[in-house]
C-alpha positions in Angstrom: 5.0 -10.9 44.0 7.7 -8.9 43.8 7.1 -5.3 41.9 10.1 -7.1 38.9 8.1 -10.2 38.8 4.7 -8.1 38.2 6.3 -6.0 35.7 7.4 -9.3 33.4 4.3 -10.4 33.8 3.2 -7.1 32.3 5.8 -7.0 30.1 4.7 -10.8 28.2 0.9 -10.0 28.0 1.2 -6.9 26.3 4.1 -7.2 24.5 2.5 -10.0 22.0 -1.5 -7.8 22.0 0.5 -4.4 20.6 2.6 -6.1 18.4 -0.4 -8.5 16.8 -2.3 -5.1 16.7 0.7 -3.7 15.1 0.5 -6.0 12.0 -3.0 -6.2 12.0 -3.0 -1.8 11.3 -0.4 -2.3 8.7 -2.4 -6.1 7.2 -6.0 -3.4 7.0 -3.7 -0.8 5.7 -1.7 -2.0 2.3 -5.8 -4.5 1.7 -7.6 -0.9 1.9 -5.1 1.3 0.5 -6.9 3.7 -1.7 -6.8 3.0 -5.2 -6.2 -0.8 -4.4 -10.4 -1.5 -3.3 -11.2 -5.4 -5.3 -15.0 -4.5 -7.6 -11.8 -2.0 -10.3 -13.6 -4.4 -13.5 -16.2 -2.0 -13.6 -14.3 1.2 -14.5 -12.6 3.2 -16.9 -9.3 3.7 -15.3 -7.8 0.7 -13.1 -4.5 1.3 -10.4 -3.1 -2.0 -11.2 0.7 -2.0 -9.5 2.3 1.0 -7.1 6.3 1.1 -5.7 7.1 3.1 -3.6 10.0 4.7 -4.6 12.2 6.9 -1.7 10.2 9.0 1.1 7.5 11.2 -1.1 8.0 9.3 -4.0 5.8 6.2 -6.2 6.1 5.2 -9.1 2.1 3.4 -10.4 1.3 1.2 -14.1 -2.5 2.5 -14.5 -5.1 0.7 -17.6 -6.3 3.0 -19.7 -8.4 2.3 -22.8 -6.9 -0.7 -23.3 -3.5 1.1 -22.7 -1.0 0.8 -19.3 0.3 3.5 -18.7 3.4 4.6 -15.6 3.6 7.4 -13.8 6.1 9.2 -11.4 3.5 10.4 -7.9 4.7 12.8 -6.0 3.7 15.1 -3.1 3.0 18.0 -5.9 2.6 16.2 -9.4 1.7 13.6 -11.9 4.3 13.0 -14.6 3.6 10.5 -17.4 7.0 8.6 -18.1 5.7 5.7 -20.4 2.7 4.7 -22.4 2.3 1.1 -23.4 0.5 0.0 -27.6 -1.9 -1.6 -26.4 -1.0 -3.8 -29.8 2.2 -4.5 -28.7 1.5 -5.0 -24.8 
């Protein structure tokens, strides 16, 4: 087998394997992302949703004491943007 044939054989074997490992790592990271773990039913504070906003910022919705609170999260600080009334949802 020529050197070029050997190169293509390795490429056909390794490329799908590396792609599968990258896909698996991303799937695991998303599934076990901090704060998004299963079993939050017994906690007082629950992280309901997180939306990435740009490179370093996120919007997060947390539930505490029956209220939903919208937070702006950056590397340096966390700010409350809005809070829902538990009676109005």
